[in-house]
TISEMI-498728 format. One record per residue (C-alpha): residue in three letters; x, y, z. Coordinates in Angstrom, 3 decimals. Each point is the difference from the previous one (the first is absolute). Example, Ala and Ser with C-alpha at 12.3 -4.5 7.8 and 13.67 -1.06 7.14 Angstrom:
residues 2
zado type:ALA	east:12.300	north:-4.500	up:7.800
zado type:SER	east:1.370	north:3.440	up:-0.660
end
This chain:
residues 468
zado type:UNK	east:0.000	north:0.000	up:0.000
zado type:UNK	east:1.320	north:3.422	up:-0.897
zado type:UNK	east:0.618	north:2.527	up:2.695
zado type:UNK	east:-2.409	north:2.395	up:-1.654
zado type:UNK	east:-2.840	north:-2.559	up:0.157
zado type:UNK	east:0.813	north:-0.735	up:3.613
zado type:UNK	east:-0.009	north:3.688	up:0.801
zado type:UNK	east:-3.372	north:0.465	up:-1.614
zado type:UNK	east:-1.434	north:-2.838	up:2.031
zado type:UNK	east:1.463	north:1.345	up:3.196
zado type:UNK	east:-1.366	north:3.396	up:-0.868
zado type:UNK	east:-3.395	north:-1.565	up:-0.600
zado type:UNK	east:0.245	north:-1.730	up:3.371
zado type:UNK	east:0.772	north:3.317	up:1.645
zado type:UNK	east:-3.023	north:1.523	up:-1.673
zado type:UNK	east:-2.183	north:-2.825	up:1.282
zado type:UNK	east:1.456	north:0.486	up:3.456
zado type:UNK	east:-0.798	north:3.694	up:-0.213
zado type:UNK	east:-3.564	north:-0.810	up:-1.018
zado type:UNK	east:-0.290	north:-2.389	up:2.913
zado type:UNK	east:1.209	north:2.779	up:2.228
zado type:UNK	east:-3.068	north:2.115	up:-0.648
zado type:UNK	east:-1.114	north:1.548	up:3.263
zado type:UNK	east:-3.079	north:-1.606	up:1.534
zado type:UNK	east:-2.890	north:2.121	up:1.216
zado type:UNK	east:-0.122	north:0.737	up:3.728
zado type:UNK	east:-2.519	north:-2.166	up:1.860
zado type:UNK	east:-3.126	north:1.825	up:1.154
zado type:UNK	east:-1.967	north:-2.722	up:1.754
zado type:UNK	east:1.501	north:0.617	up:3.426
zado type:UNK	east:-2.575	north:2.519	up:1.223
zado type:UNK	east:-2.951	north:-2.170	up:-1.062
zado type:UNK	east:1.666	north:-3.078	up:1.465
zado type:UNK	east:0.535	north:1.803	up:3.317
zado type:UNK	east:-3.649	north:1.120	up:0.051
zado type:UNK	east:-1.120	north:-3.578	up:-0.664
zado type:UNK	east:2.200	north:-1.251	up:2.853
zado type:UNK	east:-1.478	north:2.583	up:2.370
zado type:UNK	east:-3.520	north:-0.877	up:-1.117
zado type:UNK	east:0.701	north:-3.633	up:0.878
zado type:UNK	east:1.128	north:1.226	up:3.441
zado type:UNK	east:-3.240	north:1.933	up:0.538
zado type:UNK	east:0.867	north:3.507	up:-1.235
zado type:UNK	east:-1.368	north:1.619	up:-3.164
zado type:UNK	east:2.308	north:2.789	up:-1.207
zado type:UNK	east:-1.526	north:0.482	up:-3.461
zado type:UNK	east:-2.197	north:2.869	up:1.182
zado type:UNK	east:-0.488	north:3.422	up:-1.518
zado type:UNK	east:1.232	north:3.286	up:1.386
zado type:UNK	east:-2.343	north:1.644	up:2.500
zado type:UNK	east:-0.039	north:3.286	up:1.913
zado type:UNK	east:-0.072	north:-1.893	up:3.320
zado type:UNK	east:-1.900	north:2.675	up:1.873
zado type:UNK	east:-2.376	north:-0.383	up:2.909
zado type:UNK	east:-0.215	north:-3.158	up:2.089
zado type:UNK	east:2.390	north:-2.674	up:-1.287
zado type:UNK	east:-0.704	north:-3.679	up:0.383
zado type:UNK	east:2.834	north:-2.437	up:0.576
zado type:UNK	east:0.029	north:-0.977	up:-3.687
zado type:UNK	east:0.022	north:3.640	up:-1.115
zado type:UNK	east:2.913	north:0.769	up:2.297
zado type:UNK	east:2.005	north:-2.890	up:-1.485
zado type:UNK	east:-0.891	north:1.098	up:-3.526
zado type:UNK	east:1.133	north:3.562	up:0.741
zado type:UNK	east:3.328	north:-1.264	up:1.342
zado type:UNK	east:0.615	north:-2.278	up:-2.998
zado type:UNK	east:-0.734	north:2.827	up:-2.438
zado type:UNK	east:1.723	north:2.884	up:1.769
zado type:UNK	east:2.813	north:-1.213	up:2.247
zado type:UNK	east:3.460	north:1.000	up:-1.311
zado type:UNK	east:1.440	north:-3.443	up:0.685
zado type:UNK	east:-2.337	north:-1.507	up:-2.614
zado type:UNK	east:1.554	north:2.169	up:-2.694
zado type:UNK	east:3.424	north:-1.157	up:1.112
zado type:UNK	east:-1.071	north:-3.657	up:-0.178
zado type:UNK	east:-1.257	north:0.381	up:-3.575
zado type:UNK	east:3.275	north:1.734	up:-0.886
zado type:UNK	east:1.920	north:-3.022	up:1.339
zado type:UNK	east:-2.167	north:-2.254	up:-2.163
zado type:UNK	east:0.839	north:2.139	up:-3.055
zado type:UNK	east:3.692	north:-0.284	up:0.833
zado type:UNK	east:-0.351	north:-3.799	up:0.028
zado type:UNK	east:-1.774	north:0.224	up:-3.374
zado type:UNK	east:2.908	north:2.059	up:-1.344
zado type:UNK	east:2.395	north:-2.704	up:1.220
zado type:UNK	east:-1.921	north:-2.530	up:-2.095
zado type:UNK	east:0.599	north:2.182	up:-3.059
zado type:UNK	east:3.659	north:0.443	up:0.953
zado type:UNK	east:0.441	north:-3.763	up:0.285
zado type:UNK	east:-1.268	north:-0.446	up:-3.569
zado type:UNK	east:2.562	north:2.418	up:-1.397
zado type:UNK	east:3.288	north:-1.250	up:-1.416
zado type:UNK	east:3.266	north:1.828	up:0.121
zado type:UNK	east:0.682	north:2.067	up:-3.091
zado type:UNK	east:2.390	north:-1.655	up:-2.485
zado type:UNK	east:3.660	north:0.952	up:0.366
zado type:UNK	east:1.558	north:1.613	up:-3.045
zado type:UNK	east:3.806	north:0.105	up:-0.176
zado type:UNK	east:1.986	north:1.917	up:-2.593
zado type:UNK	east:3.778	north:0.355	up:-0.424
zado type:UNK	east:2.134	north:1.686	up:-2.689
zado type:UNK	east:3.721	north:-0.707	up:-0.155
zado type:UNK	east:2.598	north:1.608	up:-2.255
zado type:UNK	east:2.461	north:-2.636	up:-1.151
zado type:UNK	east:3.557	north:0.909	up:-1.025
zado type:UNK	east:0.307	north:0.184	up:-3.752
zado type:UNK	east:-3.037	north:2.203	up:-0.490
zado type:UNK	east:-2.729	north:-2.601	up:0.445
zado type:UNK	east:-2.607	north:-0.145	up:2.771
zado type:UNK	east:-1.935	north:-2.626	up:1.858
zado type:UNK	east:-3.712	north:0.288	up:0.981
zado type:UNK	east:-1.683	north:-2.250	up:2.562
zado type:UNK	east:-3.763	north:0.096	up:0.482
zado type:UNK	east:-1.832	north:-2.131	up:2.570
zado type:UNK	east:-3.609	north:-0.428	up:1.107
zado type:UNK	east:-0.802	north:-2.106	up:3.070
zado type:UNK	east:-3.023	north:-0.754	up:2.118
zado type:UNK	east:0.026	north:-1.193	up:3.608
zado type:UNK	east:-0.744	north:-3.707	up:-0.044
zado type:UNK	east:-0.550	north:-0.024	up:3.742
zado type:UNK	east:-2.722	north:2.632	up:-0.307
zado type:UNK	east:-1.780	north:-2.105	up:-2.631
zado type:UNK	east:0.266	north:-3.325	up:1.799
zado type:UNK	east:-0.826	north:1.394	up:3.462
zado type:UNK	east:-2.853	north:2.189	up:-1.182
zado type:UNK	east:-2.788	north:-2.550	up:0.727
zado type:UNK	east:1.276	north:-0.591	up:3.532
zado type:UNK	east:0.216	north:3.722	up:0.665
zado type:UNK	east:-3.522	north:0.450	up:-1.317
zado type:UNK	east:-1.244	north:-2.713	up:2.351
zado type:UNK	east:1.736	north:1.724	up:2.937
zado type:UNK	east:-1.505	north:3.354	up:-0.953
zado type:UNK	east:-3.447	north:-1.586	up:-0.401
zado type:UNK	east:0.316	north:-1.541	up:3.457
zado type:UNK	east:1.032	north:3.387	up:1.406
zado type:UNK	east:-3.086	north:1.517	up:-1.609
zado type:UNK	east:-2.241	north:-2.605	up:1.596
zado type:UNK	east:1.655	north:0.679	up:3.352
zado type:UNK	east:-0.651	north:3.724	up:-0.518
zado type:UNK	east:-3.644	north:-0.822	up:-0.732
zado type:UNK	east:-0.274	north:-1.989	up:3.222
zado type:UNK	east:1.743	north:2.809	up:1.894
zado type:UNK	east:-2.526	north:2.478	up:-1.408
zado type:UNK	east:-2.898	north:-2.163	up:1.193
zado type:UNK	east:1.627	north:-0.541	up:3.405
zado type:UNK	east:0.668	north:3.704	up:0.537
zado type:UNK	east:-3.524	north:0.970	up:-1.070
zado type:UNK	east:-1.311	north:-2.625	up:2.409
zado type:UNK	east:2.150	north:1.429	up:2.799
zado type:UNK	east:-1.297	north:3.499	up:-0.788
zado type:UNK	east:-3.620	north:-1.210	up:-0.012
zado type:UNK	east:0.339	north:-1.764	up:3.357
zado type:UNK	east:1.786	north:2.982	up:1.544
zado type:UNK	east:-2.855	north:2.204	up:-1.208
zado type:UNK	east:-2.579	north:-2.371	up:1.468
zado type:UNK	east:1.854	north:0.038	up:3.309
zado type:UNK	east:0.045	north:3.805	up:0.001
zado type:UNK	east:-3.703	north:0.131	up:-0.941
zado type:UNK	east:-1.003	north:-2.343	up:2.833
zado type:UNK	east:2.169	north:1.978	up:2.427
zado type:UNK	east:-1.691	north:3.289	up:-0.914
zado type:UNK	east:-3.529	north:-1.436	up:0.193
zado type:UNK	east:0.835	north:-1.518	up:3.400
zado type:UNK	east:1.451	north:3.327	up:1.167
zado type:UNK	east:-3.144	north:1.850	up:-1.107
zado type:UNK	east:-2.291	north:-2.463	up:1.781
zado type:UNK	east:2.200	north:-0.160	up:3.076
zado type:UNK	east:-0.077	north:3.792	up:0.133
zado type:UNK	east:-3.807	north:-0.087	up:0.050
zado type:UNK	east:-0.059	north:-2.348	up:2.980
zado type:UNK	east:2.763	north:1.909	up:1.787
zado type:UNK	east:-1.859	north:3.287	up:-0.518
zado type:UNK	east:-3.066	north:-1.459	up:1.765
zado type:UNK	east:2.177	north:-1.385	up:2.783
zado type:UNK	east:1.674	north:3.373	up:0.422
zado type:UNK	east:-3.372	north:1.771	up:0.013
zado type:UNK	east:-1.175	north:-2.354	up:2.751
zado type:UNK	east:3.093	north:0.693	up:2.101
zado type:UNK	east:-0.324	north:3.750	up:-0.536
zado type:UNK	east:-3.676	north:-0.147	up:0.941
zado type:UNK	east:0.908	north:-1.890	up:3.179
zado type:UNK	east:2.615	north:2.649	up:0.805
zado type:UNK	east:-2.516	north:2.800	up:-0.534
zado type:UNK	east:-2.545	north:-1.698	up:2.262
zado type:UNK	east:2.732	north:-0.600	up:2.556
zado type:UNK	east:0.841	north:3.699	up:-0.050
zado type:UNK	east:-3.651	north:0.885	up:0.607
zado type:UNK	east:-0.325	north:-2.582	up:2.776
zado type:UNK	east:3.185	north:1.228	up:1.643
zado type:UNK	east:-1.209	north:3.599	up:-0.186
zado type:UNK	east:-3.219	north:-1.098	up:1.732
zado type:UNK	east:2.012	north:-1.809	up:2.664
zado type:UNK	east:-1.249	north:-3.459	up:-1.017
zado type:UNK	east:3.313	north:-1.595	up:-1.079
zado type:UNK	east:3.109	north:-1.014	up:1.870
zado type:UNK	east:3.320	north:1.535	up:-1.196
zado type:UNK	east:1.426	north:-3.415	up:-0.919
zado type:UNK	east:-2.889	north:-0.889	up:-2.311
zado type:UNK	east:0.154	north:3.467	up:-1.532
zado type:UNK	east:3.708	north:-0.409	up:-0.697
zado type:UNK	east:-0.603	north:-3.437	up:-1.582
zado type:UNK	east:-2.615	north:1.452	up:-2.373
zado type:UNK	east:2.334	north:2.844	up:-0.972
zado type:UNK	east:2.800	north:-2.482	up:-0.670
zado type:UNK	east:-2.294	north:-2.180	up:-2.156
zado type:UNK	east:-1.095	north:3.049	up:-2.003
zado type:UNK	east:3.603	north:1.049	up:-0.643
zado type:UNK	east:0.939	north:-3.524	up:-1.076
zado type:UNK	east:-3.030	north:-0.102	up:-2.297
zado type:UNK	east:1.104	north:3.247	up:-1.635
zado type:UNK	east:3.482	north:-1.441	up:-0.575
zado type:UNK	east:-1.430	north:-3.231	up:-1.424
zado type:UNK	east:-2.155	north:2.015	up:-2.388
zado type:UNK	east:3.032	north:1.990	up:-1.144
zado type:UNK	east:1.909	north:-3.262	up:-0.508
zado type:UNK	east:-2.894	north:-1.442	up:-2.041
zado type:UNK	east:-0.023	north:3.116	up:-2.177
zado type:UNK	east:3.766	north:-0.274	up:-0.464
zado type:UNK	east:-0.317	north:-3.650	up:-1.041
zado type:UNK	east:-2.748	north:0.936	up:-2.453
zado type:UNK	east:2.157	north:2.741	up:-1.551
zado type:UNK	east:3.004	north:-2.328	up:-0.272
zado type:UNK	east:-2.127	north:-2.709	up:-1.605
zado type:UNK	east:-1.368	north:2.499	up:-2.522
zado type:UNK	east:3.513	north:1.192	up:-0.854
zado type:UNK	east:1.115	north:-3.597	up:-0.549
zado type:UNK	east:-2.910	north:-0.755	up:-2.322
zado type:UNK	east:0.445	north:3.329	up:-1.771
zado type:UNK	east:3.572	north:-0.982	up:-0.800
zado type:UNK	east:-1.227	north:-3.283	up:-1.462
zado type:UNK	east:-2.734	north:1.622	up:-2.115
zado type:UNK	east:2.324	north:2.688	up:-1.435
zado type:UNK	east:-2.992	north:2.108	up:-1.054
zado type:UNK	east:0.381	north:3.622	up:-1.061
zado type:UNK	east:-2.860	north:1.161	up:2.205
zado type:UNK	east:-1.286	north:-0.532	up:3.540
zado type:UNK	east:-3.685	north:-0.292	up:-0.856
zado type:UNK	east:-0.276	north:-3.581	up:1.159
zado type:UNK	east:-1.048	north:-1.876	up:3.114
zado type:UNK	east:-0.577	north:-3.552	up:1.186
zado type:UNK	east:-2.958	north:-1.663	up:1.709
zado type:UNK	east:-0.166	north:0.377	up:3.768
zado type:UNK	east:-1.160	north:-3.567	up:0.692
zado type:UNK	east:2.123	north:-3.127	up:-0.232
zado type:UNK	east:-1.314	north:-3.029	up:-1.918
zado type:UNK	east:-0.850	north:-3.074	up:2.016
zado type:UNK	east:1.783	north:-3.302	up:-0.655
zado type:UNK	east:-1.414	north:-2.400	up:-2.528
zado type:UNK	east:-1.859	north:-2.947	up:1.462
zado type:UNK	east:1.979	north:-2.579	up:-1.996
zado type:UNK	east:3.571	north:-0.613	up:1.134
zado type:UNK	east:2.559	north:-1.418	up:-2.488
zado type:UNK	east:0.893	north:-3.662	up:0.223
zado type:UNK	east:3.601	north:-0.218	up:1.275
zado type:UNK	east:1.035	north:-3.048	up:-2.007
zado type:UNK	east:-1.459	north:1.372	up:-3.221
zado type:UNK	east:1.710	north:3.342	up:0.523
zado type:UNK	east:3.340	north:-1.693	up:0.663
zado type:UNK	east:-0.374	north:-2.200	up:-3.088
zado type:UNK	east:-0.790	north:3.005	up:-2.207
zado type:UNK	east:2.975	north:1.936	up:1.358
zado type:UNK	east:2.424	north:-2.890	up:-0.591
zado type:UNK	east:-1.364	north:-0.485	up:-3.514
zado type:UNK	east:-0.056	north:3.561	up:-1.356
zado type:UNK	east:1.740	north:2.348	up:2.413
zado type:UNK	east:1.574	north:2.979	up:-1.820
zado type:UNK	east:3.312	north:-0.479	up:1.785
zado type:UNK	east:0.180	north:-3.625	up:-1.176
zado type:UNK	east:-0.781	north:1.090	up:-3.564
zado type:UNK	east:2.811	north:2.525	up:0.156
zado type:UNK	east:2.428	north:-2.665	up:1.225
zado type:UNK	east:-1.022	north:-2.242	up:-2.907
zado type:UNK	east:0.761	north:2.747	up:-2.518
zado type:UNK	east:3.314	north:0.784	up:1.692
zado type:UNK	east:0.942	north:-3.666	up:-0.346
zado type:UNK	east:-0.803	north:0.072	up:-3.729
zado type:UNK	east:2.099	north:3.101	up:-0.408
zado type:UNK	east:2.973	north:-1.536	up:1.804
zado type:UNK	east:-0.209	north:-3.100	up:-2.185
zado type:UNK	east:0.127	north:2.203	up:-3.094
zado type:UNK	east:2.945	north:1.910	up:1.445
zado type:UNK	east:1.782	north:-3.296	up:0.669
zado type:UNK	east:-0.569	north:-1.176	up:-3.569
zado type:UNK	east:1.331	north:3.316	up:-1.261
zado type:UNK	east:3.079	north:-0.248	up:2.232
zado type:UNK	east:0.905	north:-3.435	up:-1.376
zado type:UNK	east:-0.137	north:1.290	up:-3.558
zado type:UNK	east:1.954	north:3.124	up:0.830
zado type:UNK	east:2.936	north:-2.115	up:1.156
zado type:UNK	east:0.434	north:-1.109	up:-3.634
zado type:UNK	east:-1.311	north:2.959	up:-1.926
zado type:UNK	east:1.528	north:2.870	up:1.952
zado type:UNK	east:0.614	north:2.813	up:-2.529
zado type:UNK	east:-0.060	north:-2.438	up:-2.944
zado type:UNK	east:-0.335	north:1.707	up:-3.408
zado type:UNK	east:-0.601	north:-1.178	up:-3.565
zado type:UNK	east:0.579	north:2.122	up:-3.073
zado type:UNK	east:1.693	north:0.530	up:-3.339
zado type:UNK	east:3.312	north:1.694	up:-0.778
zado type:UNK	east:1.178	north:1.408	up:-3.329
zado type:UNK	east:3.589	north:0.945	up:-0.805
zado type:UNK	east:1.414	north:1.800	up:-3.015
zado type:UNK	east:3.703	north:0.326	up:-0.623
zado type:UNK	east:0.851	north:1.469	up:-3.343
zado type:UNK	east:-1.668	north:-2.122	up:-2.627
zado type:UNK	east:-0.634	north:-2.870	up:2.404
zado type:UNK	east:-3.368	north:-0.531	up:1.696
zado type:UNK	east:-0.801	north:-2.324	up:2.908
zado type:UNK	east:-3.365	north:-0.533	up:1.659
zado type:UNK	east:-0.891	north:-2.548	up:2.643
zado type:UNK	east:-1.951	north:-0.770	up:3.162
zado type:UNK	east:1.167	north:0.933	up:3.462
zado type:UNK	east:-0.748	north:-1.639	up:3.328
zado type:UNK	east:1.308	north:1.208	up:3.342
zado type:UNK	east:-0.765	north:-1.285	up:3.513
zado type:UNK	east:1.603	north:-0.312	up:3.382
zado type:UNK	east:1.370	north:-3.368	up:1.042
zado type:UNK	east:-1.689	north:-1.109	up:3.259
zado type:UNK	east:3.273	north:-0.998	up:1.654
zado type:UNK	east:0.117	north:2.009	up:3.209
zado type:UNK	east:-3.673	north:0.044	up:0.986
zado type:UNK	east:-3.374	north:-1.202	up:-1.209
zado type:UNK	east:-2.255	north:2.197	up:2.157
zado type:UNK	east:0.381	north:-2.452	up:2.868
zado type:UNK	east:-0.473	north:2.741	up:2.581
zado type:UNK	east:-3.203	north:1.180	up:-1.653
zado type:UNK	east:-1.385	north:-3.529	up:-0.115
zado type:UNK	east:0.844	north:-0.567	up:3.671
zado type:UNK	east:-1.718	north:3.260	up:0.940
zado type:UNK	east:-3.089	north:-0.995	up:-2.003
zado type:UNK	east:-0.126	north:-3.375	up:1.738
zado type:UNK	east:0.167	north:1.767	up:3.365
zado type:UNK	east:-2.775	north:2.385	up:-1.024
zado type:UNK	east:-2.189	north:-2.922	up:-1.048
zado type:UNK	east:0.637	north:-1.631	up:3.355
zado type:UNK	east:-0.921	north:3.288	up:1.698
zado type:UNK	east:-3.272	north:0.113	up:-1.946
zado type:UNK	east:-0.827	north:-3.533	up:1.091
zado type:UNK	east:0.720	north:0.926	up:3.625
zado type:UNK	east:-2.240	north:3.069	up:-0.260
zado type:UNK	east:-2.797	north:-2.065	up:-1.503
zado type:UNK	east:0.308	north:-2.673	up:2.672
zado type:UNK	east:-0.040	north:2.657	up:2.711
zado type:UNK	east:-3.042	north:1.712	up:-1.507
zado type:UNK	east:-1.919	north:-3.259	up:-0.363
zado type:UNK	east:0.787	north:-0.819	up:3.600
zado type:UNK	east:-0.910	north:3.415	up:1.421
zado type:UNK	east:-3.161	north:0.721	up:-1.977
zado type:UNK	east:-2.225	north:-2.642	up:1.660
zado type:UNK	east:1.120	north:0.993	up:3.505
zado type:UNK	east:-0.477	north:3.710	up:-0.601
zado type:UNK	east:-3.410	north:-0.481	up:-1.621
zado type:UNK	east:-1.277	north:-2.238	up:2.806
zado type:UNK	east:1.326	north:2.416	up:2.621
zado type:UNK	east:-1.730	north:2.964	up:-1.626
zado type:UNK	east:-3.225	north:-1.950	up:-0.482
zado type:UNK	east:0.079	north:-0.886	up:3.687
zado type:UNK	east:0.466	north:3.662	up:0.906
zado type:UNK	east:-2.939	north:0.936	up:-2.226
zado type:UNK	east:-2.112	north:-2.664	up:1.661
zado type:UNK	east:0.788	north:1.373	up:3.458
zado type:UNK	east:-0.760	north:3.558	up:-1.075
zado type:UNK	east:-3.289	north:-1.121	up:-1.543
zado type:UNK	east:-0.898	north:-1.836	up:3.202
zado type:UNK	east:0.801	north:3.095	up:2.083
zado type:UNK	east:-2.233	north:2.078	up:-2.265
zado type:UNK	east:-2.835	north:-2.510	up:0.376
zado type:UNK	east:0.328	north:-0.086	up:3.805
zado type:UNK	east:-0.198	north:3.780	up:0.207
zado type:UNK	east:-2.838	north:0.223	up:-2.498
zado type:UNK	east:-2.144	north:-2.795	up:1.443
zado type:UNK	east:0.824	north:0.203	up:3.702
zado type:UNK	east:1.993	north:2.942	up:1.309
zado type:UNK	east:-1.524	north:2.948	up:-1.878
zado type:UNK	east:-3.637	north:-1.091	up:0.547
zado type:UNK	east:0.754	north:-0.581	up:3.698
zado type:UNK	east:1.540	north:3.443	up:0.391
zado type:UNK	east:-2.888	north:1.624	up:-1.889
zado type:UNK	east:-2.458	north:-1.779	up:2.302
zado type:UNK	east:2.002	north:1.170	up:3.007
zado type:UNK	east:-0.154	north:3.613	up:-1.199
zado type:UNK	east:-3.728	north:-0.277	up:-0.622
zado type:UNK	east:-0.628	north:-1.516	up:3.428
zado type:UNK	east:2.205	north:2.606	up:1.621
zado type:UNK	east:-1.935	north:2.742	up:-1.788
zado type:UNK	east:-3.260	north:-1.362	up:1.429
zado type:UNK	east:1.472	north:-0.073	up:3.494
zado type:UNK	east:1.173	north:3.595	up:-0.389
zado type:UNK	east:-3.462	north:1.029	up:-1.183
zado type:UNK	east:-1.496	north:-1.581	up:3.148
zado type:UNK	east:2.785	north:1.555	up:2.105
zado type:UNK	east:1.356	north:-3.417	up:1.024
zado type:UNK	east:3.464	north:0.824	up:-1.404
zado type:UNK	east:1.908	north:3.205	up:-0.549
zado type:UNK	east:0.751	north:1.476	up:-3.414
zado type:UNK	east:3.706	north:-0.781	up:0.428
zado type:UNK	east:-0.836	north:-3.713	up:0.246
zado type:UNK	east:-1.694	north:0.350	up:-3.388
zado type:UNK	east:2.965	north:1.840	up:-1.462
zado type:UNK	east:2.374	north:-2.685	up:1.276
zado type:UNK	east:-2.023	north:-2.722	up:-1.716
zado type:UNK	east:-0.135	north:2.033	up:-3.196
zado type:UNK	east:3.740	north:0.506	up:-0.016
zado type:UNK	east:0.512	north:-3.767	up:0.381
zado type:UNK	east:-2.259	north:-0.556	up:-3.011
zado type:UNK	east:1.894	north:2.570	up:-2.069
zado type:UNK	east:3.345	north:-1.570	up:0.891
zado type:UNK	east:-1.323	north:-3.360	up:-1.203
zado type:UNK	east:-1.150	north:1.581	up:-3.273
zado type:UNK	east:3.401	north:1.610	up:-0.444
zado type:UNK	east:1.672	north:-3.388	up:0.492
zado type:UNK	east:-2.494	north:-1.519	up:-2.436
zado type:UNK	east:0.956	north:2.482	up:-2.720
zado type:UNK	east:3.703	north:-0.573	up:0.696
zado type:UNK	east:-0.425	north:-3.783	up:-0.225
zado type:UNK	east:-1.872	north:0.296	up:-3.298
zado type:UNK	east:2.732	north:2.286	up:-1.346
zado type:UNK	east:2.626	north:-2.559	up:1.035
zado type:UNK	east:-2.029	north:-2.716	up:-1.718
zado type:UNK	east:0.145	north:1.795	up:-3.368
zado type:UNK	east:3.693	north:0.759	up:0.353
zado type:UNK	east:0.523	north:-3.705	up:0.623
zado type:UNK	east:-1.998	north:-0.727	up:-3.158
zado type:UNK	east:2.415	north:2.211	up:-1.944
zado type:UNK	east:2.966	north:-1.930	up:1.420
zado type:UNK	east:-1.660	north:-3.307	up:-0.844
zado type:UNK	east:-0.619	north:1.123	up:-3.587
zado type:UNK	east:3.654	north:0.981	up:-0.324
zado type:UNK	east:1.196	north:-3.338	up:1.371
zado type:UNK	east:-2.370	north:-1.996	up:-2.202
zado type:UNK	east:1.005	north:1.919	up:-3.135
zado type:UNK	east:-3.355	north:1.718	up:-0.346
zado type:UNK	east:-0.364	north:3.599	up:-1.191
zado type:UNK	east:-3.221	north:0.882	up:1.843
zado type:UNK	east:-1.793	north:-0.774	up:3.255
zado type:UNK	east:-3.476	north:-1.592	up:0.049
zado type:UNK	east:-3.059	north:2.210	up:0.109
zado type:UNK	east:-1.773	north:0.474	up:3.314
zado type:UNK	east:-3.640	north:-0.638	up:0.745
zado type:UNK	east:-1.781	north:2.945	up:1.523
zado type:UNK	east:1.332	north:2.965	up:1.980
zado type:UNK	east:0.789	north:0.584	up:3.654
zado type:UNK	east:-2.765	north:2.268	up:1.337
zado type:UNK	east:0.943	north:2.173	up:2.971
zado type:UNK	east:-3.128	north:2.163	up:-0.100
zado type:UNK	east:-1.388	north:-1.955	up:2.968
zado type:UNK	east:2.793	north:1.416	up:2.145
zado type:UNK	east:-1.989	north:3.070	up:1.081
zado type:UNK	east:0.809	north:2.176	up:3.006
zado type:UNK	east:-2.119	north:-0.647	up:3.108
zado type:UNK	east:-3.211	north:1.936	up:0.447
zado type:UNK	east:0.556	north:3.283	up:1.802
zado type:UNK	east:-1.334	north:0.211	up:3.553
zado type:UNK	east:-2.142	north:3.028	up:0.637
zado type:UNK	east:0.649	north:0.108	up:3.735
zado type:UNK	east:2.234	north:2.768	up:1.229
zado type:UNK	east:2.749	north:-0.846	up:2.484
zado type:UNK	east:-1.959	north:1.752	up:2.742
zado type:UNK	east:-3.002	north:-2.257	up:-0.640
zado type:UNK	east:2.141	north:-3.107	up:0.208
zado type:UNK	east:1.725	north:0.984	up:3.213
zado type:UNK	east:-2.036	north:-2.194	up:2.313
zado type:UNK	east:0.043	north:-2.980	up:-2.416
zado type:UNK	east:3.702	north:0.408	up:-0.632
zado type:UNK	east:0.714	north:0.050	up:3.729
zado type:UNK	east:-1.888	north:-3.268	up:0.571
zado type:UNK	east:2.189	north:-1.830	up:-2.533
zado type:UNK	east:3.224	north:1.201	up:1.538
end
């Protein structure tokens, strides 16, 4: 075969290589894939933009955070970077053109022209594309995981603000009761119908009630600031309900929840994709040990009237190393992934059962207060009111019973708030992106202040003296 024919064939091969090196289009399925993953975890993010004004439900608050929070924009930017890496992995190195011109003694000259293409870039291109594709899938999973984390953090902030609003209502009534008792005590003391010790105790209770009300207002303001940061809205024309939802009647089955988590937990899916990526990296490392900087091309020389054209092949001899260190590091990383997976599969069932047990205890505490304690305290207040009306008890006995009832209601709201925060933690552990919906609302309207007594301290002097 003549050198010219060989050169033409090599040139044709280089053209085919260049055609094969056409840049692939960046993948664009990551956002839809992340939305589908979140939908399978219980969160729908394919919602339209809204003004998000007025009273926001839990779902609206999550939607506002997903659409407006700055971190979401950053997550989509990271996904686009991974898409750009897929395009970069499909690109080949530009061919290398070499040109030399030598003046030879005697008046002649010598011209050397060479064109070479990286053989390593061509042979390793599929492996690099697989690595980049795996990185893109990992970026997609990271997008879904971070949106899920944002949604659960927003739910936690929403529950905290609703609980703070409802707790403030109960605390305001408790503070009003203590202030009323202090005012009556002042009137009784002025009429000479109250001992100094009891008067001092009422004044202390009123001061403590004022401080507790200020603390409840501070907690409400802090909870609003936390949710406001999550929503990232450009206005403050929004609010939340002032009543917490009640727990659902159906509790999740522990074994079913554990089985679902071990089968499709997002963290386990991420580990699976990391393993695929490492396997592709290992395959690429083995090939690189033989194809490191290898090039194939054609070289043409002209010296006077003589012409010479022929193929060129250059590569490094794998004498000193064959990427042994890289392969050892990859094996260690694979072993680390297996250890992480084993640890996660061992911890998930224990953590889920522990959190389910905590939820069960909180639910039982709520039921005991709702069915037993709160009705008993309400009956005590009602009976005490009747005794005060018939002048069998003093008004301060009534106020003491009412304050006990209000303390129980305050604990009830706090327990319900803790229940929903525990639901958020359970959703996070189980790989869910949303908490279950409640059934009904906690009504505190029954917690009314006691009926005012029309008797003046002077009129109660004789009755008050009999009881002391």
